[in-house]
Residue frames relative to the residue before (quaternion, step in Angstrom):
aa qw qx qy qz dx dy dz
M 1.0000 0.0000 0.0000 0.0000 0.00 0.00 0.00
Y 0.1033 -0.7608 0.6406 0.0084 3.52 -1.11 0.87
L 0.2213 -0.7630 0.5970 0.1112 3.59 -1.28 0.71
G 0.0887 -0.7904 0.6046 0.0442 3.53 -0.86 0.94
I 0.0690 -0.8034 0.5913 0.0060 3.59 -0.83 0.99
D 0.0497 -0.7879 0.6137 -0.0042 3.59 -0.78 1.04
V 0.1474 -0.7419 0.6488 0.0831 3.56 -0.77 1.14
G 0.0699 -0.8315 0.5505 -0.0273 3.58 -0.19 1.36
T 0.6812 -0.4505 0.3658 0.4463 3.57 -1.30 -0.18
S 0.7968 0.3384 -0.1589 0.4748 3.61 0.93 -0.78
S 0.8084 -0.0065 0.0472 0.5867 3.52 1.28 -0.44
V 0.3535 -0.6433 0.6203 0.2765 3.48 -1.44 0.25
K 0.1010 -0.8004 0.5908 0.0117 3.54 -0.84 1.10
A 0.0231 -0.7715 0.6342 0.0445 3.56 -1.08 0.69
V 0.0398 -0.7892 0.6128 0.0109 3.53 -1.18 0.75
L 0.2800 -0.6991 0.6364 0.1667 3.56 -1.09 0.82
I 0.0652 -0.7789 0.6234 -0.0228 3.61 -0.94 0.98
D 0.3549 -0.7381 0.5296 0.2208 3.56 -0.90 0.87
E 0.7220 -0.4499 0.3052 0.4279 3.58 -1.30 0.04
S 0.6475 0.4829 -0.3070 0.5033 3.59 1.25 -0.24
Q 0.4647 -0.6976 0.3982 0.3727 3.57 1.41 0.18
R 0.4205 0.6612 -0.5029 0.3648 3.64 1.00 0.76
I 0.4629 -0.6691 0.5120 0.2756 3.48 -1.02 0.83
V 0.2461 -0.7891 0.5535 0.1016 3.50 -0.69 1.09
A 0.7623 -0.1455 0.1558 0.6111 3.60 1.01 -0.97
S 0.0502 -0.7936 0.6045 0.0471 3.47 -1.36 0.46
E 0.0924 -0.7897 0.6033 0.0625 3.55 -1.09 0.42
T 0.0820 -0.7891 0.6061 0.0571 3.54 -1.13 0.62
A 0.0830 -0.7515 0.6518 0.0596 3.60 -1.12 0.74
P 0.4302 -0.7135 0.4973 0.2417 3.64 -0.81 0.96
L 0.1728 -0.7415 0.6357 0.1272 3.57 -1.30 0.56
D 0.4228 -0.6844 0.5457 0.2346 3.53 -1.18 0.68
V 0.2244 -0.7192 0.6409 0.1468 3.61 -1.16 0.60
S 0.1965 -0.7733 0.5937 0.1045 3.57 -0.97 0.89
R 0.0764 -0.7853 0.6137 0.0294 3.60 -0.91 0.82
P 0.0300 -0.8782 0.4758 0.0382 3.60 0.50 1.14
H 0.7834 0.0731 -0.0831 0.6116 3.52 1.28 -0.29
S 0.6749 -0.4896 0.3338 0.4398 3.59 -1.20 0.42
G 0.8226 0.2204 -0.1839 0.4910 3.60 -0.89 0.90
W 0.5910 0.5447 -0.3714 0.4648 3.59 1.28 0.01
S 0.0274 0.7709 -0.6349 0.0433 3.58 -1.15 0.58
E 0.1294 0.8089 -0.5443 0.1809 3.60 -0.28 1.26
Q 0.1456 -0.7314 0.6529 0.1326 3.46 -1.50 0.24
D 0.5160 -0.5938 0.5256 0.3239 3.50 -1.32 0.48
A 0.3857 -0.7548 0.4716 0.2431 3.62 -0.28 1.21
D 0.5953 0.5428 -0.4031 0.4342 3.74 1.02 -0.53
S 0.5893 0.6045 -0.3685 0.3894 3.59 1.06 -0.45
W 0.5861 0.5885 -0.3621 0.4230 3.50 1.18 -0.52
W 0.6703 0.4985 -0.2837 0.4708 3.44 0.98 -1.06
T 0.6634 0.5011 -0.3332 0.4448 3.61 0.89 -0.91
A 0.6642 0.5001 -0.2991 0.4684 3.58 1.04 -0.75
T 0.6377 0.5029 -0.3259 0.4839 3.56 1.02 -0.66
E 0.6483 0.4667 -0.3517 0.4881 3.59 0.94 -0.61
G 0.5966 0.5832 -0.3397 0.4342 3.63 1.10 -0.51
V 0.7084 0.4545 -0.2521 0.4775 3.48 0.92 -0.96
L 0.6602 0.4880 -0.3085 0.4804 3.57 1.10 -0.68
D 0.6224 0.5184 -0.3356 0.4809 3.56 1.10 -0.60
G 0.6380 0.5271 -0.3074 0.4697 3.52 1.10 -0.73
L 0.6419 0.4732 -0.3298 0.5053 3.63 1.00 -0.73
A 0.6460 0.5242 -0.3471 0.4328 3.62 0.91 -0.87
R 0.6308 0.5190 -0.3215 0.4789 3.70 1.01 -0.74
S 0.8027 0.3416 -0.1906 0.4502 3.60 0.70 -1.02
H 0.7996 0.1357 -0.0296 0.5843 3.61 1.12 -0.61
G 0.0044 0.8601 -0.5094 0.0261 3.64 0.89 0.88
K 0.6716 0.5399 -0.2738 0.4272 3.47 0.89 -1.05
A 0.6898 0.4759 -0.2498 0.4850 3.49 1.02 -1.02
L 0.6415 0.5095 -0.3269 0.4712 3.58 1.01 -0.73
A 0.6286 0.5280 -0.3245 0.4698 3.64 1.06 -0.69
A 0.7051 0.4618 -0.2633 0.4693 3.58 1.13 -0.50
V 0.3019 0.7659 -0.5059 0.2575 3.70 1.30 0.26
K 0.1629 -0.7845 0.5917 0.0892 3.55 -0.92 0.89
G 0.8026 0.0537 -0.0389 0.5929 3.57 1.19 -0.39
I 0.2157 -0.7586 0.6061 0.1027 3.60 -1.23 0.52
G 0.1281 -0.7540 0.6424 0.0495 3.59 -0.92 0.95
L 0.1040 -0.7893 0.6037 0.0425 3.54 -1.04 0.98
A 0.0177 -0.7684 0.6397 0.0055 3.54 -1.18 0.72
G 0.2777 0.7304 -0.5931 0.1942 3.52 -1.18 0.61
H 0.2727 -0.7209 0.6038 0.2034 3.52 -1.35 0.15
L 0.0603 0.8517 -0.5025 0.1358 3.48 0.11 1.39
L 0.0232 0.7463 -0.6645 0.0298 3.51 -1.05 0.88
V 0.1459 0.8118 -0.5369 0.1775 3.52 -0.10 1.33
A 0.3143 -0.6941 0.6161 0.1999 3.52 -1.24 0.75
F 0.0048 -0.8207 0.5688 -0.0531 3.59 -0.34 1.20
H 0.2668 -0.7532 0.5813 0.1538 3.60 -0.97 0.95
L 0.3519 -0.7985 0.4436 0.2041 3.55 -0.18 1.33
S 0.6426 0.5113 -0.3354 0.4617 3.65 0.94 -0.92
A 0.7485 0.4203 -0.2078 0.4689 3.66 0.81 -0.94
S 0.2435 -0.7866 0.5128 0.2430 3.56 1.27 -0.45
K 0.6164 0.5281 -0.3901 0.4348 3.52 0.71 0.96
I 0.5228 -0.6261 0.4972 0.2958 3.49 -1.26 0.60
L 0.3482 -0.8030 0.4465 0.1859 3.62 -0.73 1.00
C 0.8174 0.0264 -0.0107 0.5754 3.49 1.13 -0.46
A 0.6812 -0.4566 0.3604 0.4447 3.59 -1.22 0.13
R 0.5271 -0.6087 0.4863 0.3393 3.53 -1.13 0.52
L 0.3534 -0.7030 0.5903 0.1800 3.51 -1.01 1.01
L 0.2725 -0.7631 0.5527 0.1947 3.62 -0.67 0.87
C 0.6597 -0.5535 0.3453 0.3733 3.56 -1.12 0.55
Q 0.6893 0.4832 -0.2916 0.4543 3.60 1.06 -0.71
A 0.4723 0.6755 -0.4411 0.3552 3.63 1.25 0.04
V 0.4707 -0.6542 0.4983 0.3195 3.62 -0.88 0.91
T 0.6224 0.5762 -0.3472 0.4000 3.67 1.02 -0.76
T 0.5577 0.6099 -0.3917 0.4044 3.60 1.14 -0.58
I 0.6120 0.5498 -0.3650 0.4358 3.66 0.99 -0.67
Q 0.7045 0.4743 -0.2585 0.4604 3.49 1.03 -0.83
I 0.7217 0.4834 -0.2296 0.4390 3.59 0.98 -0.94
V 0.6448 0.5753 -0.3516 0.3600 3.63 0.80 -0.94
P 0.6461 0.5183 -0.3698 0.4210 3.72 0.79 -0.78
S 0.6792 0.4920 -0.3095 0.4481 3.59 0.94 -0.87
I 0.6130 0.5345 -0.3473 0.4669 3.56 1.11 -0.65
L 0.6530 0.5321 -0.2839 0.4581 3.56 1.02 -0.90
R 0.6527 0.5116 -0.2959 0.4740 3.56 1.00 -0.93
S 0.7009 0.4579 -0.2869 0.4656 3.62 0.91 -0.82
A 0.6027 0.5698 -0.3418 0.4419 3.69 1.24 -0.30
T 0.7048 0.4588 -0.2541 0.4778 3.62 1.23 -0.47
């Protein structure tokens, strides 16, 4: 059994797949997008965790035995997050890839990382 989790723009999706690559079960939890200003597109990063817990709880309720047999987990998502390592907390809302502000912010983040 294998578990796939996708943190997308509109939802978190999880799927259980057996060794023959057949879908055994799936769950989806919606995510909200905030647009506080023109050209901005963000999400509350804590909502990803809450939604992920929700889809895993759903799979545990409906297919607990299969979930307990998971041998591997695949993760997908497009995440840009400012995280304070010492404080173990997220510093701001997640900027989504379709946000105009991402074009301006990403180059400065990449420059500071080198």
